[in-house]
N, C-alpha and C positions, 0 to 999 in steps of 0.2 A: 298757836297763840292767836294768829289773825282770825282763824275760824271761830274762836271764842269771843271775838270782839275786841281783842287787845291791839296794841300798837307796837311797832318796832321802829325805833329811830336810830339813825346813824349820823354821826358828826365827825368831821375832820377838823381838829383844832390843834393849836400849839399848847400841849399839855404842860409846858414849862412856864406858862403864863397864868397866874392866878386869875387875872381878869378874863382870859379866854375860858377858863374852867367855870367861872361864875356865869359867863354868857351862855355856856353850854347848859348849865343847870337851869337858869332862868328860861331858856328856850324850851327845854324839856317840860318844865312846869306849865309854861304857856300852852304848849301843844297837848299835854296830857292831864293837866290840873293837879296831879299828884305824882309821886314816884314811889312805886311799890317794889320794883326790882331794878337794880342798877348793875350792869355788867361793864366793868372798866377794863378794857383790853388795851393797855398801853404797851407799845413796843417799838423798837428801833432796829433797823437792819445793821448787822455787824459783819465784819469780814468773816469769811469762812475759816476761822481759826479756833483752836482750843484755847481756853483761858491762859494756860501756862505760856503760850507763844504769842499772846496779845500784848500790845503796848499798854502802858498805864493809862494813857488818854482814852483808849478804846474802852477799857474796863470802867473808867470814871464815867464816860458817856452812857454806858450800859446801865450802871447803877443809878446815875442821876435821872435818867428817863424812865427806865423800866420799874424802878422801885420807888425812888423819892417822889416822882410826879404822880404815881398811883396813890401814894399816901396823901399827897396834897388834895387830890380829888376826893378821896374818902373823907378827909377832914372837912371839906366843904359840903359834901352831900349828906353825911350822916345826921347832923342836927335837923336837916329838913325832913329826912325820912322818919326820924324818931317822933316828930310832931304828930 
């Protein structure tokens, strides 16, 4: 990608914060002028346990961060990408 003149950006943000997600998107647009590809890799480290032996709070945290917050970022970025 870089050889073709593209850019790769990486950010570390609190994905549970809608404001942080908006700052991330605005920062990307400022750097690149538009967004053609968005790779959203959200994840949180979990104890080395299978789900059946995990506590409910651990499962809630996994779902809240790995799934819900990915959806939040998609909700914010898609209208911009569609323009």
